[in-house]
C-alpha positions as CSV (number, residue, x, y, z in Angstrom):
1,M,13.6,-21.1,-2.6
2,P,15.0,-17.6,-2.1
3,V,12.7,-14.8,-1.2
4,M,13.2,-11.8,-3.4
5,P,12.7,-8.4,-2.0
6,W,9.4,-6.8,-3.1
7,D,10.0,-4.6,-6.2
8,V,7.4,-1.8,-5.9
9,D,8.4,-0.4,-9.4
10,A,8.0,-3.8,-11.1
11,T,4.4,-4.1,-10.0
12,A,3.4,-0.4,-9.9
13,R,1.5,-0.5,-13.3
14,P,-0.2,-3.4,-14.9
15,P,0.9,-3.9,-18.5
16,A,-1.4,-2.7,-21.3
17,E,-0.6,-5.9,-23.3
18,G,0.5,-9.3,-22.0
19,V,0.2,-10.7,-18.5
20,T,2.5,-10.6,-15.5
21,V,1.9,-12.9,-12.5
22,T,3.7,-12.3,-9.2
23,W,3.5,-14.9,-6.5
24,I,3.1,-13.2,-3.2
25,G,2.8,-16.4,-1.1
26,H,0.8,-19.6,-0.7
27,S,-2.5,-18.9,-2.5
28,T,-1.9,-15.2,-3.2
29,L,-1.0,-14.1,-6.7
30,L,-0.9,-10.6,-8.2
31,V,-2.2,-11.0,-11.8
32,Q,-1.7,-7.9,-14.0
33,M,-3.0,-7.5,-17.5
34,D,-4.9,-5.1,-19.7
35,N,-4.2,-2.2,-17.3
36,V,-5.9,-4.1,-14.4
37,S,-4.4,-5.6,-11.2
38,I,-6.2,-8.7,-9.8
39,L,-5.3,-10.4,-6.5
40,T,-6.2,-14.0,-5.8
41,D,-7.0,-15.5,-2.4
42,P,-5.3,-12.8,-0.3
43,V,-3.5,-14.1,2.8
44,F,-1.0,-11.7,4.3
45,S,-1.3,-12.9,7.9
46,E,1.4,-14.9,9.7
47,C,-1.2,-17.5,10.8
48,C,-4.4,-18.6,9.1
49,G,-7.1,-19.9,11.3
50,P,-9.9,-19.0,13.6
51,V,-7.5,-18.7,16.6
52,R,-3.7,-18.8,17.1
53,L,-2.9,-21.9,19.1
54,P,0.4,-22.7,20.8
55,G,2.3,-25.2,18.8
56,V,0.5,-24.4,15.5
57,P,3.2,-23.3,13.1
58,L,3.2,-19.9,11.5
59,R,3.9,-19.4,7.8
60,Y,7.0,-21.1,6.5
61,R,7.8,-18.0,4.5
62,R,6.3,-14.5,5.0
63,A,4.3,-12.9,2.3
64,A,6.5,-11.2,-0.3
65,C,4.8,-7.8,0.5
66,T,2.3,-6.2,2.8
67,V,-1.1,-4.9,1.8
68,D,0.3,-1.3,2.0
69,Q,3.0,-2.2,-0.5
70,L,0.6,-3.5,-3.1
71,P,-0.1,-1.4,-6.2
72,H,-3.7,-0.3,-6.8
73,I,-5.9,-3.4,-6.9
74,D,-9.0,-3.5,-9.1
75,A,-10.4,-6.9,-8.2
76,V,-9.9,-9.7,-5.7
77,I,-10.9,-13.3,-6.5
78,I,-11.8,-15.7,-3.7
79,S,-11.7,-19.4,-4.8
80,H,-13.2,-20.9,-1.6
81,N,-13.6,-20.2,2.1
82,H,-10.7,-22.2,3.7
83,F,-8.7,-20.0,6.1
84,D,-5.6,-20.3,4.0
85,H,-7.5,-18.8,1.0
86,L,-9.8,-16.4,2.7
87,D,-8.1,-14.6,5.6
88,Y,-10.3,-12.2,7.6
89,T,-7.5,-9.9,8.6
90,S,-6.3,-9.5,5.0
91,V,-9.8,-8.8,3.8
92,V,-10.2,-6.0,6.4
93,Q,-6.8,-4.6,5.5
94,L,-7.6,-4.6,1.7
95,N,-11.0,-2.9,2.5
96,R,-9.3,-0.3,4.6
97,R,-6.9,0.5,1.8
98,F,-9.0,0.3,-1.3
99,G,-12.6,0.6,0.0
100,S,-15.6,0.6,-2.4
101,R,-13.2,0.9,-5.5
102,L,-12.3,-2.8,-4.9
103,R,-14.5,-5.4,-6.7
104,W,-14.7,-8.8,-5.0
105,Y,-15.5,-11.9,-7.1
106,V,-16.6,-14.8,-4.8
107,P,-18.3,-18.2,-5.2
108,S,-21.9,-18.7,-4.4
109,G,-22.6,-18.6,-0.6
110,L,-19.9,-16.1,0.4
111,R,-21.6,-12.7,-0.3
112,T,-23.0,-12.4,3.2
113,W,-19.7,-13.2,4.8
114,M,-17.9,-10.7,2.6
115,Q,-20.3,-7.9,3.3
116,S,-20.2,-8.6,7.0
117,S,-16.4,-8.2,6.7
118,G,-16.9,-4.7,5.2
119,C,-16.7,-5.5,1.5
120,Q,-18.9,-3.1,-0.4
121,S,-18.7,-4.3,-4.0
122,V,-19.2,-8.1,-4.1
123,T,-20.1,-10.2,-7.2
124,E,-21.2,-13.7,-6.2
125,L,-21.0,-16.3,-9.0
126,S,-22.3,-19.9,-9.3
127,W,-20.9,-22.6,-11.5
128,W,-20.8,-21.5,-15.1
129,Q,-21.8,-17.9,-14.5
130,E,-19.7,-15.2,-16.0
131,E,-19.2,-11.5,-15.2
132,T,-17.4,-9.0,-17.4
133,N,-15.9,-6.1,-15.5
134,S,-15.8,-2.5,-16.8
135,E,-12.4,-3.1,-18.3
136,G,-13.7,-6.0,-20.4
137,I,-12.1,-8.8,-18.4
138,R,-14.4,-11.8,-18.1
139,F,-14.5,-13.8,-14.9
140,A,-16.0,-17.3,-15.2
141,C,-16.8,-19.5,-12.3
142,V,-16.1,-23.2,-13.2
143,P,-16.5,-26.4,-11.1
144,A,-13.6,-27.8,-9.1
145,Q,-13.4,-30.8,-6.8
146,H,-12.8,-29.4,-3.3
147,W,-14.8,-28.7,-0.2
148,S,-15.7,-25.8,2.1
149,K,-15.2,-25.3,5.8
150,R,-14.5,-22.5,8.3
151,G,-15.9,-23.9,11.5
152,V,-16.3,-27.2,13.4
153,W,-19.8,-28.0,12.2
154,D,-20.0,-26.3,8.8
155,D,-18.6,-28.8,6.3
156,N,-19.9,-27.8,2.9
157,K,-22.6,-25.6,4.5
158,V,-21.8,-22.5,2.5
159,S,-22.9,-24.1,-0.7
160,I,-21.8,-26.9,-2.9
161,L,-21.3,-24.1,-5.4
162,L,-18.5,-22.9,-3.3
163,L,-16.3,-25.4,-5.0
164,V,-15.0,-23.1,-7.8
165,H,-12.1,-21.6,-9.5
166,F,-12.1,-18.5,-11.6
167,V,-10.8,-18.3,-15.1
168,F,-9.6,-15.1,-16.8
169,L,-10.8,-15.3,-20.4
């Protein structure tokens, strides 16, 4: 699959009507609609994991852009805590760039981790909870069959409610 050069102009402003979705890489999407830009599961690092080990492969394809090339981001959705969906370095970079203006939507059990990583505006949702942002976009947390893990001994320790996906309604 060819990698297209990042088009800053194409993503600079979210549409007032309709939806555009730009795949940045692996789990990371830029969803733009109703004058709002939303990022999913941001991973901009070359390697996802607690440490970089010799022989462990890097990304097959680099992310389509860097955090600095992104347009203004209004919200970030984290689906679960696996390293390839919740990358610490990417979280820090997004916080450095957007700060308290950035709203994080996370599954139950992740608020403390997000706040310890510098996130200031975190909304934690359990299954079937909904939150409507100031622009009128509703985020709904619905069940998914998956599991959580970030360390050797923490299988499903964050919360069974971590197993979620968000729906834009």
